[in-house]
KOLFI-953656 format. One record per residue: residue in one letter; x, y, z of N, C-alpha, C, CB in turn. Coordinates in steps of 0.05 Angstrom, whole numbers, plus 5000, padded with zeros to 4 digits. Glycine has a CB too. Layout:
PT   residuo   n_px   n_py   n_pz   ca_px   ca_py   ca_pz   c_px   c_py   c_pz   cb_px   cb_py   cb_pz
PT         a      X      Y      Z       X       Y       Z      X      Y      Z       X       Y       Z
...
END
This chain:
PT   residuo   n_px   n_py   n_pz   ca_px   ca_py   ca_pz   c_px   c_py   c_pz   cb_px   cb_py   cb_pz
PT         m   4851   8171   8334    4857    8186    8310   4832   8198   8298    4872    8169    8289
PT         p   4833   8223   8288    4810    8235    8278   4797   8218   8256    4816    8262    8266
PT         g   4770   8214   8260    4755    8201    8239   4760   8171   8236    4760    8214    8214
PT         k   4774   8158   8255    4781    8130    8253   4773   8116   8279    4811    8126    8248
PT         s   4771   8090   8278    4762    8074    8301   4784   8074   8322    4756    8046    8292
PT         v   4776   8065   8346    4795    8063    8368   4819   8045   8361    4782    8053    8393
PT         k   4813   8022   8349    4834    8003    8342   4853   8014   8322    4823    7977    8333
PT         a   4844   8033   8306    4861    8045    8285   4870   8072   8293    4846    8046    8258
PT         a   4875   8075   8319    4882    8102    8330   4907   8113   8318    4885    8100    8359
PT         a   4925   8097   8307    4948    8106    8294   4955   8088   8271    4972    8109    8313
PT         a   4969   8099   8251    4975    8083    8227   5004   8078   8224    4964    8097    8203
PT         a   5018   8074   8246    5047    8068    8243   5059   8060   8270    5062    8092    8232
PT         g   5083   8049   8269    5099    8043    8293   5121   8063   8296    5110    8014    8291
PT         a   5145   8054   8300    5167    8073    8304   5194   8059   8300    5166    8085    8332
PT         a   5215   8075   8297    5242    8064    8293   5262   8081   8308    5249    8063    8263
PT         v   5284   8069   8318    5305    8083    8332   5318   8103   8312    5325    8064    8344
PT         i   5323   8128   8321    5334    8148    8304   5357   8162   8316    5312    8168    8296
PT         a   5373   8175   8300    5395    8191    8310   5387   8220   8314    5419    8189    8290
PT         a   5405   8235   8327    5399    8263    8332   5397   8279   8306    5420    8276    8350
PT         g   5380   8300   8306    5376    8316    8282   5374   8345   8288    5352    8307    8266
PT         v   5369   8362   8268    5366    8391    8271   5341   8399   8258    5391    8406    8260
PT         l   5325   8415   8272    5300    8426    8261   5305   8456   8256    5276    8422    8280
PT         t   5300   8464   8231    5303    8492    8225   5276   8503   8216    5324    8497    8203
PT         g   5266   8524   8229    5240    8535    8222   5245   8562   8210    5222    8538    8247
PT         c   5225   8571   8195    5227    8597    8181   5230   8619   8202    5202    8603    8164
PT         g   5251   8634   8199    5256    8657    8217   5264   8649   8245    5231    8674    8218
PT         a   5269   8623   8250    5276    8614    8277   5304   8603   8277    5256    8594    8287
PT         s   5316   8603   8301    5343    8592    8303   5341   8561   8303    5357    8601    8328
PT         p   5360   8547   8291    5360    8518    8291   5360   8508   8320    5383    8507    8275
PT         k   5345   8487   8325    5344    8474    8351   5355   8446   8349    5315    8474    8363
PT         v   5379   8442   8358    5392    8416    8356   5377   8396   8373    5421    8418    8364
PT         g   5373   8372   8361    5360    8350    8376   5330   8352   8378    5371    8349    8403
PT         t   5318   8368   8360    5289    8371    8361   5276   8354   8339    5281    8400    8357
PT         a   5257   8338   8346    5242    8322    8326   5219   8338   8316    5232    8295    8339
PT         a   5205   8353   8333    5183    8369    8325   5177   8391   8346    5158    8352    8320
PT         l   5166   8413   8336    5156    8434    8353   5126   8436   8349    5170    8461    8348
PT         v   5111   8436   8371    5081    8440    8369   5075   8465   8385    5065    8415    8380
PT         g   5075   8488   8371    5073    8513    8385   5098   8517   8401    5048    8514    8403
PT         d   5096   8520   8428    5119    8523    8445   5128   8496   8457    5113    8542    8467
PT         d   5114   8475   8450    5121    8449    8461   5140   8434   8443    5095    8432    8465
PT         r   5162   8425   8454    5183    8412    8439   5184   8382   8444    5210    8424    8446
PT         i   5184   8367   8422    5188    8338    8424   5217   8332   8415    5167    8322    8405
PT         t   5233   8323   8434    5261    8319    8428   5267   8293   8413    5278    8321    8453
PT         v   5289   8292   8399    5297    8267    8386   5303   8246   8408    5322    8272    8369
PT         t   5314   8255   8430    5321    8236    8452   5295   8223   8462    5335    8250    8475
PT         t   5274   8238   8466    5249    8227    8475   5237   8208   8455    5229    8250    8481
PT         l   5237   8216   8430    5227    8199    8408   5243   8174   8406    5227    8214    8382
PT         s   5269   8176   8408    5286    8152    8406   5281   8133   8428    5315    8161    8406
PT         q   5279   8143   8453    5274    8125    8476   5246   8112   8474    5276    8140    8502
PT         t   5227   8128   8464    5200    8118    8460   5200   8094   8441    5181    8140    8449
PT         v   5215   8097   8420    5218    8076    8400   5231   8051   8411    5234    8086    8376
PT         r   5252   8055   8426    5265    8032    8438   5246   8016   8456    5290    8041    8454
PT         d   5232   8031   8473    5213    8018    8491   5191   8003   8475    5200    8038    8509
PT         w   5181   8016   8454    5160    8004    8438   5169   7978   8425    5151    8023    8417
PT         r   5192   7978   8413    5202    7954    8399   5205   7931   8418    5229    7960    8386
PT         e   5216   7936   8441    5220    7914    8461   5193   7903   8470    5236    7925    8485
PT         q   5174   7921   8475    5148    7912    8486   5131   7899   8464    5133    7936    8498
PT         f   5132   7910   8440    5115    7899    8418   5122   7871   8411    5118    7917    8393
PT         r   5148   7865   8411    5157    7838    8404   5147   7817   8423    5187    7837    8403
PT         t   5141   7824   8448    5133    7804    8468   5103   7805   8474    5149    7809    8494
PT         d   5088   7819   8457    5059    7821    8462   5044   7809   8438    5050    7851    8466
PT         p   5036   7783   8440    5023    7770    8417   4997   7784   8409    5016    7741    8425
PT         r   4982   7794   8428    4956    7808    8421   4962   7833   8405    4941    7815    8447
PT         a   4982   7848   8412    4989    7872    8397   4997   7864   8368    5012    7887    8410
PT         n   5011   7842   8365    5019    7833    8338   4995   7825   8322    5038    7810    8340
PT         e   4975   7812   8335    4950    7805    8321   4935   7829   8312    4932    7788    8340
PT         l   4933   7849   8329    4918    7873    8322   4932   7888   8299    4916    7892    8346
PT         r   4958   7889   8300    4973    7903    8279   4972   7888   8253    5002    7907    8288
PT         a   4970   7862   8254    4969    7846    8230   4941   7845   8218    4978    7818    8235
PT         n   4920   7854   8233    4893    7853    8223   4890   7870   8198    4874    7863    8245
PT         p   4879   7859   8176    4875    7875    8151   4859   7900   8155    4862    7857    8130
PT         g   4842   7900   8176    4826    7923    8181   4841   7946   8196    4802    7916    8197
PT         n   4865   7940   8204    4882    7959    8218   4902   7971   8198    4896    7946    8243
PT         p   4901   7997   8193    4919    8009    8173   4948   8010   8181    4909    8036    8166
PT         a   4953   8004   8207    4981    8005    8216   4997   7983   8201    4983    8000    8246
PT         p   5019   7991   8188    5035    7972    8173   5049   7952   8190    5055    7986    8156
PT         q   5059   7931   8178    5074    7910    8193   5100   7922   8203    5078    7885    8175
PT         l   5110   7911   8225    5136    7919    8235   5157   7909   8215    5141    7907    8263
PT         g   5174   7927   8206    5194    7919    8187   5220   7935   8188    5183    7921    8159
PT         g   5239   7927   8204    5264    7940    8205   5262   7969   8215    5278    7940    8178
PT         e   5280   7986   8205    5281    8014    8213   5264   8030   8194    5310    8024    8213
PT         s   5238   8024   8193    5221    8037    8174   5216   8066   8180    5194    8022    8173
PT         e   5218   8083   8159    5213    8112    8162   5183   8116   8168    5221    8127    8138
PT         s   5166   8099   8156    5137    8103    8161   5130   8096   8190    5121    8085    8142
PT         d   5145   8078   8202    5141    8072    8231   5148   8097   8247    5159    8048    8239
PT         l   5169   8109   8241    5178    8133    8255   5157   8156   8252    5205    8143    8244
PT         r   5148   8160   8228    5128    8181    8224   5102   8175   8239    5121    8184    8194
PT         g   5095   8150   8241    5070    8143    8256   5073   8150   8285    5064    8114    8253
PT         a   5095   8144   8297    5100    8150    8325   5099   8180   8330    5126    8138    8335
PT         l   5113   8195   8313    5113    8224    8316   5086   8236   8311    5134    8236    8297
PT         t   5071   8224   8293    5044    8233    8287   5027   8232   8313    5031    8216    8265
PT         l   5027   8210   8327    5011    8208    8351   5020   8227   8372    5012    8179    8361
PT         m   5046   8230   8375    5057    8248    8396   5048   8277   8390    5087    8246    8397
PT         i   5046   8284   8365    5037    8310    8357   5007   8312   8362    5044    8317    8328
PT         n   4992   8292   8353    4963    8293    8354   4952   8293   8383    4951    8270    8340
PT         f   4967   8281   8402    4960    8283    8430   4958   8312   8438    4979    8267    8447
PT         r   4978   8327   8429    4979    8356    8436   4957   8372   8422    5006    8367    8430
PT         v   4953   8365   8397    4932    8379    8382   4904   8375   8394    4932    8370    8352
PT         a   4899   8350   8403    4873    8343    8415   4867   8360   8439    4872    8314    8422
PT         g   4888   8366   8455    4884    8383    8478   4874   8411   8470    4910    8386    8494
PT         e   4885   8422   8448    4877    8448    8438   4849   8446   8427    4897    8458    8417
PT         v   4842   8424   8414    4815    8420    8403   4794   8422   8425    4813    8393    8388
PT         a   4800   8408   8447    4781    8407    8470   4777   8436   8480    4792    8389    8492
PT         e   4799   8451   8482    4797    8478    8492   4780   8495   8473    4825    8491    8495
PT         k   4784   8492   8447    4769    8508    8428   4739   8501   8429    4780    8503    8400
PT         a   4734   8475   8434    4706    8466    8435   4693   8472   8462    4704    8436    8429
PT         g   4708   8482   8480    4697    8488    8507   4692   8463   8523    4672    8504    8504
PT         v   4709   8442   8519    4705    8417    8532   4728   8412   8551    4703    8394    8511
PT         t   4721   8403   8575    4740    8394    8595   4739   8364   8598    4736    8408    8622
PT         v   4760   8350   8591    4761    8321    8593   4769   8313   8621    4779    8308    8572
PT         t   4752   8300   8636    4758    8293    8664   4773   8267   8666    4732    8291    8680
PT         g   4784   8262   8689    4798    8237    8694   4779   8213   8692    4812    8238    8721
PT         a   4755   8217   8700    4735    8196    8699   4729   8189   8670    4709    8204    8713
PT         e   4729   8209   8652    4724    8203    8624   4747   8189   8611    4718    8230    8609
PT         v   4771   8196   8620    4795    8181    8610   4794   8152   8620    4821    8195    8619
PT         d   4786   8148   8645    4783    8121    8655   4762   8105   8639    4775    8122    8685
PT         g   4741   8119   8632    4720    8106    8616   4730   8097   8589    4696    8124    8613
PT         a   4746   8115   8576    4758    8108    8550   4778   8085   8553    4772    8132    8538
PT         l   4792   8085   8575    4811    8063    8581   4796   8036   8583    4828    8069    8606
PT         d   4774   8037   8598    4758    8013    8601   4748   8003   8573    4734    8018    8620
PT         s   4740   8022   8556    4730    8015    8530   4752   8002   8513    4720    8040    8515
PT         l   4776   8013   8515    4799    8001    8500   4805   7973   8511    4824    8019    8503
PT         n   4803   7970   8537    4808    7943    8548   4788   7923   8538    4807    7945    8579
PT         r   4763   7931   8535    4742    7913    8525   4746   7906   8495    4714    7925    8529
PT         q   4760   7924   8481    4763    7920    8452   4789   7905   8445    4763    7946    8438
PT         g   4803   7896   8464    4827    7881    8458   4850   7886   8477    4836    7887    8430
PT         g   4846   7903   8497    4867    7909    8516   4880   7936   8509    4887    7887    8516
PT         a   4877   7955   8528    4888    7982    8523   4918   7981   8517    4882    8000    8546
PT         a   4933   7965   8532    4962    7964    8528   4969   7953   8501    4975    7947    8550
PT         s   4955   7931   8493    4960    7919    8467   4952   7937   8444    4946    7892    8464
PT         i   4930   7951   8447    4921    7970    8426   4942   7993   8423    4893    7981    8432
PT         t   4952   8002   8446    4972    8023    8445   4997   8014   8430    4979    8033    8473
PT         l   5006   7989   8436    5029    7978    8423   5023   7974   8393    5037    7951    8436
PT         a   5000   7964   8386    4993    7960    8358   4992   7987   8343    4966    7946    8356
PT         s   4987   8008   8358    4986    8035    8346   5013   8047   8342    4970    8053    8363
PT         g   5034   8035   8355    5061    8043    8350   5074   8058   8373    5062    8060    8327
PT         l   5062   8057   8397    5074    8070    8420   5076   8050   8443    5058    8095    8428
PT         p   5094   8054   8461    5097    8036    8484   5075   8039   8505    5124    8040    8497
PT         r   5074   8021   8524    5052    8021    8543   5051   8046   8560    5055    7997    8562
PT         a   5073   8060   8562    5073    8085    8578   5054   8106   8567    5101    8097    8578
PT         h   5045   8102   8541    5027    8121    8528   4998   8112   8528    5036    8126    8500
PT         v   4992   8091   8544    4965    8080    8545   4945   8102   8552    4963    8057    8564
PT         r   4952   8117   8573    4932    8137    8582   4931   8161   8563    4940    8147    8610
PT         d   4953   8167   8549    4952    8188    8528   4933   8180   8506    4980    8193    8517
PT         l   4934   8155   8498    4916    8145    8477   4887   8146   8487    4923    8117    8468
PT         a   4882   8138   8512    4856    8138    8523   4845   8167   8525    4856    8125    8551
PT         r   4863   8186   8531    4854    8214    8533   4846   8224   8505    4877    8231    8544
PT         l   4861   8216   8484    4854    8223    8457   4826   8213   8450    4875    8213    8437
PT         v   4821   8188   8457    4795    8176    8452   4773   8191   8467    4794    8146    8459
PT         a   4778   8196   8493    4759    8210    8509   4753   8238   8499    4769    8211    8538
PT         t   4774   8251   8489    4771    8278    8478   4754   8278   8454    4799    8290    8472
PT         q   4758   8259   8436    4742    8257    8412   4713   8252   8419    4752    8235    8393
PT         r   4708   8235   8438    4681    8229    8447   4667   8254   8458    4681    8207    8467
PT         a   4682   8268   8476    4670    8291    8489   4664   8313   8469    4689    8301    8510
PT         v   4682   8318   8450    4678    8339    8430   4655   8332   8412    4704    8344    8414
PT         m   4654   8307   8403    4632    8298    8386   4605   8299   8400    4637    8269    8376
PT         q   4605   8293   8425    4580    8296    8440   4572   8326   8442    4583    8285    8469
PT         r   4591   8343   8445    4585    8372    8445   4572   8380   8418    4611    8389    8450
PT         f   4580   8366   8397    4569    8372    8370   4544   8356   8364    4590    8365    8349
PT         g   4533   8342   8384    4508    8328    8381   4509   8299   8374    4492    8342    8361
PT         a   4532   8286   8376    4534    8258    8369   4519   8240   8389    4564    8250    8369
PT         d   4507   8219   8378    4495    8198    8394   4515   8174   8394    4467    8189    8383
PT         l   4532   8172   8414    4553    8153    8414   4544   8124   8417    4572    8159    8437
PT         r   4518   8120   8421    4507    8093    8421   4503   8083   8393    4480    8092    8436
PT         s   4504   8101   8373    4501    8093    8346   4521   8107   8328    4472    8099    8336
PT         e   4542   8093   8320    4563    8105    8303   4552   8113   8275    4586    8086    8300
PT         l   4531   8100   8266    4521    8105    8239   4498   8125   8238    4512    8079    8227
PT         s   4490   8135   8261    4468    8155    8261   4477   8180   8247    4458    8161    8289
PT         p   4458   8194   8233    4465    8219    8219   4478   8239   8238    4441    8231    8206
PT         a   4468   8241   8263    4479    8260    8282   4508   8254   8289    4462    8260    8308
PT         t   4514   8228   8292    4541    8221    8299   4560   8225   8275    4542    8191    8307
PT         q   4550   8219   8251    4566    8223    8227   4572   8253   8223    4552    8212    8202
PT         q   4552   8269   8227    4556    8298    8225   4576   8309   8246    4529    8313    8226
PT         a   4573   8298   8270    4591    8307    8292   4619   8298   8286    4582    8295    8319
PT         g   4622   8275   8274    4649    8265    8266   4662   8284   8245    4647    8237    8255
PT         q   4646   8293   8227    4656    8312    8207   4665   8338   8220    4635    8317    8185
PT         k   4649   8347   8239    4656    8372    8253   4682   8368   8269    4633    8381    8271
PT         w   4685   8345   8282    4709    8339    8296   4733   8340   8278    4708    8311    8310
PT         n   4731   8328   8255    4753    8328    8235   4760   8356   8227    4746    8311    8211
PT         e   4739   8372   8221    4744    8400    8212   4757   8416   8234    4717    8413    8205
PT         l   4748   8413   8259    4760    8428    8281   4788   8419   8286    4743    8425    8306
PT         f   4793   8393   8285    4820    8382    8289   4839   8394   8268    4821    8351    8288
PT         r   4829   8393   8243    4846    8403    8220   4852   8433   8224    4831    8398    8194
PT         s   4832   8449   8229    4837    8478    8232   4854   8484   8256    4810    8493    8233
PT         t   4851   8469   8278    4867    8474    8302   4896   8467   8296    4856    8457    8325
PT         a   4901   8444   8284    4928    8437    8277   4941   8457   8258    4929    8408    8265
PT         d   4925   8466   8239    4935    8485    8219   4944   8511   8232    4914    8491    8198
PT         g   4932   8518   8255    4938    8544    8268   4958   8541   8291    4913    8556    8278
PT         m   4969   8517   8295    4987    8513    8318   5017   8515   8312    4982    8486    8329
PT         d   5024   8523   8288    5052    8526    8281   5068   8501   8287    5064    8550    8295
PT         i   5059   8479   8275    5073    8453    8279   5096   8451   8259    5053    8430    8275
PT         e   5120   8447   8270    5144    8444    8253   5157   8417   8259    5164    8468    8258
PT         v   5162   8402   8238    5174    8376    8240   5202   8377   8228    5157    8354    8226
PT         n   5221   8365   8241    5248    8363    8231   5246   8353   8202    5266    8344    8248
PT         p   5257   8367   8182    5254    8359    8154   5263   8331   8148    5269    8379    8137
PT         r   5281   8320   8163    5291    8293    8157   5269   8272   8161    5315    8286    8175
PT         y   5247   8279   8176    5226    8261    8181   5201   8266   8163    5217    8262    8210
PT         g   5201   8289   8150    5178    8296    8133   5165   8322   8143    5157    8273    8133
PT         s   5139   8324   8140    5125    8348    8149   5097   8341   8158    5124    8369    8127
PT         y   5086   8356   8176    5059    8350    8186   5038   8362   8168    5055    8362    8215
PT         d   5019   8345   8160    4998    8353    8141   4972   8354   8157    4996    8334    8117
PT         p   4962   8378   8164    4937    8380    8179   4913   8368   8164    4930    8409    8185
PT         g   4914   8368   8138    4892    8356    8122   4890   8326   8125    4895    8363    8094
PT         q   4913   8313   8131    4914    8284    8134   4918   8276   8163    4936    8272    8117
PT         f   4921   8295   8181    4926    8290    8209   4951   8273   8214    4902    8276    8221
PT         e   4971   8277   8198    4994    8259    8201   5020   8272   8190    4990    8233    8187
PT         v   5042   8261   8199    5068    8269    8188   5072   8254   8161    5092    8263    8208
PT         g   5074   8269   8140    5078    8258    8114   5107   8253   8108    5066    8275    8092
PT         p   5112   8236   8088    5140    8229    8081   5156   8253   8070    5141    8207    8061
PT         v   5182   8250   8072    5200    8270    8061   5196   8271   8031    5230    8264    8068
PT         r   5195   8295   8020    5192    8298    7990   5217   8310   7979    5167    8315    7983
PT         f   5228   8298   7959    5253    8307    7947   5247   8320   7920    5272    8284    7943
PT         r   5265   8338   7912    5263    8351    7885   5286   8341   7868    5263    8382    7888
PT         l   5280   8337   7842    5300    8328    7824   5308   8350   7804    5291    8303    7808
PT         s   5330   8347   7791    5339    8368    7772   5321   8369   7748    5368    8362    7764
PT         s   5319   8393   7737    5302    8397    7713   5320   8410   7691    5278    8416    7719
PT         p   5317   8401   7666    5334    8412    7645   5330   8442   7641    5327    8399    7619
PT         d   5306   8452   7648    5300    8480    7643   5308   8499   7666    5271    8484    7637
PT         s   5299   8492   7690    5303    8510    7712   5323   8500   7733    5277    8514    7726
PT         g   5332   8476   7730    5351    8465    7749   5337   8450   7771    5368    8487    7761
PT         t   5310   8453   7774    5295    8438    7794   5270   8428   7781    5289    8456    7819
PT         r   5260   8406   7792    5235    8395    7782   5221   8382   7806    5240    8374    7760
PT         g   5195   8388   7808    5180    8376    7830   5180   8346   7828    5151    8387    7831
PT         a   5186   8332   7851    5187    8303    7850   5159   8292   7846    5199    8292    7876
END
């Protein structure tokens, strides 16, 4: 996740959901769409199956539970059919796609060897599979998470980061540039999220909660 450690690659899990409708400005409704990232569609069916797999695997992985329960990990505890769990899963699925565009903009090609290296790093930090589960996605997304980590490393190196020292001024500055590029790239990708799940906020790199409006005595509406 932009600007966060490997162990905190995502800040949520997921929950099984029903089919929905995404309506975009000037576009025809697309039944069964959870999100559109440019021309790439994430279906409700895909998200639902991802969630089912995650829940089954997470419950049987003690290490993933430990990582998720760690106070230093912003991912919330597993709790029923949590909407925040759902948003977290969708956030990562969107950010995987955004990261690919970021690499292209930065003129970086992430090789299979670099993804393997990121995978090895995740394994040394607690196990790539368990970290992926703690982040809110099933093991099938281990390599997607490793690619996101490898992409961030490669782009930050392009910006002059010294990855041997996370606290060096050069690395800190490169991290800020990564965040800025990720934000501007996401902002320009026409990301649409099914309103029932919230909306994608490029400034926070995540799907934010649904916001409701209440009645107002004067105008009939009032910002929540």
